[in-house]
C-alpha positions as CSV (number, residue, x, y, z in Angstrom):
1,M,-4.5,-10.7,15.9
2,R,-0.8,-10.5,16.0
3,I,1.1,-7.3,15.5
4,L,4.8,-6.6,15.0
5,I,6.2,-3.1,16.0
6,V,9.3,-2.0,14.3
7,E,10.4,1.1,16.0
8,D,14.0,2.1,17.1
9,D,12.7,4.8,19.6
10,I,12.3,2.9,23.0
11,K,9.7,5.2,24.4
12,T,7.5,5.1,21.2
13,A,7.8,1.4,21.0
14,S,6.8,1.0,24.6
15,F,3.9,3.4,24.1
16,L,2.6,1.4,21.2
17,Y,3.2,-1.9,22.9
18,K,1.2,-1.0,26.0
19,G,-1.6,0.6,24.0
20,L,-2.0,-2.2,21.6
21,T,-1.7,-5.0,24.2
22,G,-4.3,-3.1,26.2
23,C,-6.6,-3.3,23.2
24,G,-6.4,-7.1,23.1
25,Y,-3.6,-7.5,20.4
26,V,-0.7,-10.0,20.7
27,V,2.4,-7.7,20.0
28,D,6.1,-8.3,19.3
29,V,8.6,-5.5,19.3
30,T,11.9,-5.1,17.5
31,H,14.2,-2.0,17.2
32,D,16.1,-2.7,14.1
33,G,15.5,-3.6,10.5
34,E,17.5,-6.9,10.3
35,E,15.6,-8.5,13.2
36,A,12.3,-7.2,11.6
37,Q,13.2,-9.1,8.5
38,F,13.9,-12.2,10.4
39,L,10.6,-12.1,12.5
40,S,8.5,-11.4,9.5
41,I,9.7,-14.6,7.9
42,Q,9.7,-16.8,11.0
43,C,6.4,-15.6,12.4
44,R,3.0,-15.0,10.8
45,Y,1.8,-11.3,11.6
46,D,-1.6,-9.9,10.8
47,L,-0.1,-6.3,10.7
48,I,3.4,-4.7,10.9
49,I,3.8,-1.2,12.2
50,L,7.0,-0.1,10.6
51,D,9.3,3.0,10.9
52,V,11.5,4.2,8.0
53,M,14.7,5.2,9.8
54,L,15.9,2.1,11.5
55,P,19.4,0.7,12.4
56,K,21.0,-2.0,10.3
57,C,18.6,-1.7,7.4
58,D,15.8,1.0,6.9
59,G,12.0,0.4,6.5
60,W,12.0,0.4,2.7
61,I,14.2,-2.6,2.7
62,V,12.1,-4.2,5.4
63,L,9.0,-3.7,3.5
64,K,10.4,-5.3,0.3
65,A,11.3,-8.3,2.3
66,V,7.9,-8.6,3.9
67,R,6.1,-8.4,0.5
68,Q,8.3,-11.2,-0.8
69,S,7.7,-13.4,2.2
70,S,4.3,-12.5,3.4
71,P,2.4,-10.7,0.6
72,D,-0.9,-10.6,2.6
73,T,0.4,-9.1,5.7
74,R,-0.8,-5.7,6.3
75,V,1.9,-3.0,6.7
76,L,1.5,0.4,8.2
77,F,4.3,2.9,8.0
78,L,4.6,5.0,11.1
79,T,7.4,7.6,10.6
80,A,8.4,11.1,10.9
81,R,9.2,11.4,7.2
82,D,6.4,13.5,5.9
83,T,7.2,14.5,2.3
84,L,5.1,13.6,-0.6
85,E,8.0,11.6,-2.1
86,D,8.3,9.5,1.0
87,R,4.5,8.8,1.0
88,V,4.5,7.9,-2.7
89,K,7.5,5.7,-2.1
90,G,6.0,3.8,0.7
91,L,2.8,3.3,-1.0
92,E,4.3,2.1,-4.3
93,L,6.6,-0.4,-2.5
94,G,3.4,-1.9,-1.0
95,A,2.5,-0.4,2.2
96,D,-1.2,-0.3,3.1
97,D,-1.1,2.8,5.0
98,Y,1.2,5.8,6.0
99,L,0.8,7.7,9.2
100,V,3.1,10.5,10.1
101,K,4.5,11.2,13.5
102,P,3.5,12.8,15.8
103,F,0.2,10.9,15.8
104,A,-2.9,10.5,18.0
105,F,-3.2,6.8,19.2
106,S,-6.9,7.0,18.6
107,E,-6.3,7.6,14.9
108,L,-3.5,4.8,14.8
109,L,-5.9,2.4,16.4
110,A,-8.7,3.3,13.9
111,R,-6.4,2.7,10.9
112,I,-5.2,-0.6,12.4
113,R,-8.7,-1.9,12.8
114,S,-9.7,-0.7,9.4
115,L,-6.7,-2.6,7.8
116,L,-7.5,-5.8,9.7
117,R,-11.1,-5.7,8.8
118,R,-10.2,-6.2,5.2
119,K,-11.5,-9.3,3.6
120,N,-10.4,-11.2,0.6
121,H,-13.1,-11.4,-2.2
122,H,-13.1,-14.0,-4.9
123,I,-12.0,-12.4,-8.2
124,D,-11.4,-13.8,-11.7
125,H,-8.1,-15.0,-12.6
126,F,-7.6,-12.6,-15.3
127,L,-8.8,-8.9,-15.9
128,T,-8.6,-7.4,-19.4
129,L,-9.4,-4.2,-21.2
130,A,-8.5,-3.9,-25.0
131,D,-4.9,-5.2,-25.2
132,L,-4.3,-4.7,-21.5
133,S,-4.3,-7.8,-19.3
134,I,-3.7,-8.7,-15.7
135,D,-3.0,-12.2,-14.4
136,L,-4.0,-11.9,-10.7
137,I,-2.4,-15.0,-9.5
138,K,1.0,-14.7,-11.1
139,H,1.0,-10.9,-10.6
140,K,1.8,-10.2,-14.2
141,V,0.6,-7.3,-16.4
142,S,1.0,-7.1,-20.2
143,R,-0.1,-4.9,-22.9
144,N,-0.1,-5.9,-26.6
145,K,1.6,-9.1,-25.2
146,E,4.5,-7.1,-23.7
147,I,5.4,-7.5,-20.1
148,I,4.9,-4.3,-18.1
149,E,6.7,-4.1,-14.7
150,L,4.7,-2.5,-11.9
151,T,5.2,-1.8,-8.2
152,P,2.9,-3.6,-5.7
153,K,0.8,-0.7,-5.2
154,E,0.7,0.1,-9.0
155,F,-0.5,-3.4,-9.5
156,S,-3.2,-2.9,-6.8
157,L,-4.3,0.4,-8.3
158,L,-4.5,-1.0,-11.8
159,T,-6.5,-4.0,-10.5
160,F,-8.9,-1.8,-8.7
161,L,-9.5,0.2,-12.0
162,L,-9.9,-2.9,-14.1
163,Q,-12.5,-4.1,-11.7
164,N,-14.4,-0.9,-12.3
165,I,-14.0,-0.4,-16.0
166,G,-16.1,2.7,-17.2
167,Q,-16.8,4.0,-13.7
168,V,-15.3,7.3,-12.7
169,M,-13.4,7.1,-9.5
170,T,-12.7,10.0,-7.3
171,R,-9.3,10.5,-5.6
172,A,-10.9,9.9,-2.3
173,H,-12.5,6.6,-3.4
174,I,-9.2,5.4,-4.8
175,A,-7.4,6.3,-1.6
176,E,-10.1,4.5,0.5
177,K,-10.3,1.3,-1.5
178,V,-6.7,0.9,-2.7
179,W,-5.0,2.0,0.5
180,D,-7.8,2.2,3.0
181,I,-6.7,5.7,3.9
182,N,-8.2,9.1,3.9
183,F,-5.7,11.5,2.2
184,D,-5.9,15.2,3.1
185,S,-7.6,17.2,0.5
186,D,-4.6,19.2,-0.3
187,T,-2.2,16.3,-1.1
188,N,-1.7,15.0,-4.6
189,V,-0.4,11.6,-3.8
190,I,-3.1,10.0,-6.1
191,D,-2.3,12.2,-8.9
192,V,1.4,11.3,-8.7
193,M,0.6,7.6,-8.5
194,M,-1.8,7.8,-11.5
195,R,0.8,9.7,-13.5
196,R,3.3,7.0,-12.9
197,L,0.7,4.3,-13.8
198,R,-0.1,6.1,-17.0
199,Q,3.6,6.3,-18.0
200,K,3.8,2.6,-17.9
201,I,0.5,1.3,-19.4
202,D,-0.4,4.2,-21.8
203,D,2.4,6.4,-22.9
204,A,4.0,3.9,-25.2
205,Y,0.8,2.9,-26.9
206,E,-1.4,4.7,-29.4
207,K,-4.7,3.9,-27.8
208,K,-5.1,5.4,-24.3
209,L,-7.1,3.7,-21.7
210,L,-6.4,5.8,-18.4
211,H,-8.2,9.0,-18.5
212,T,-8.5,12.1,-16.2
213,I,-11.9,13.5,-15.5
214,R,-11.0,17.1,-14.7
215,G,-12.1,18.1,-11.2
216,I,-13.5,14.7,-10.4
217,G,-11.0,11.7,-10.7
218,Y,-10.1,9.0,-13.1
219,V,-11.6,6.4,-15.3
220,L,-10.2,3.3,-17.1
221,E,-12.0,2.6,-20.3
222,E,-11.5,2.1,-24.0
223,R,-12.6,5.0,-26.2
């Protein structure tokens, strides 16, 4: 497994490099965003560990570039930026996980192993519910034949819900299956993400498909 560390703090980068190479991973390190973009295009990485605050261009820009060139590469944000808005932004842009500094290496390693264990399963080309449709190959979403623009994580979230039509999904289950992370019980990241998804797929339409089950979670179904 090959990992790219994008970290401008030399001590932190060195700590990560020694720890991960000691666990058997092949590791490259860069300290700025521009080189990170170049490396992500030139080399095929299984996972990128990405800081947000970087010289030349920030981690948000790097993530967008990675998602365009290598959509299957796992990306884990490792950053001191710990606000809810930052977490939501990172996940919406397509990050697979988000870990805040300071961190325990054992937790980081567990998250890395979990991300790299993910397997791709065969799924149908199209998923539909009522007049809502997803083209999984072209990454297009439409409702009543109108194209809906979603972020990468909104797309993944909607795909997961469409694969489980009529099943009530708890916030913890959504976090585990869509992001492969365990959110703290006092965070409302999932609620924020669901609210943004609902605004795009439901608010402009008479028939509502995404429903909140108070105290439990969410369900996508036709009522």
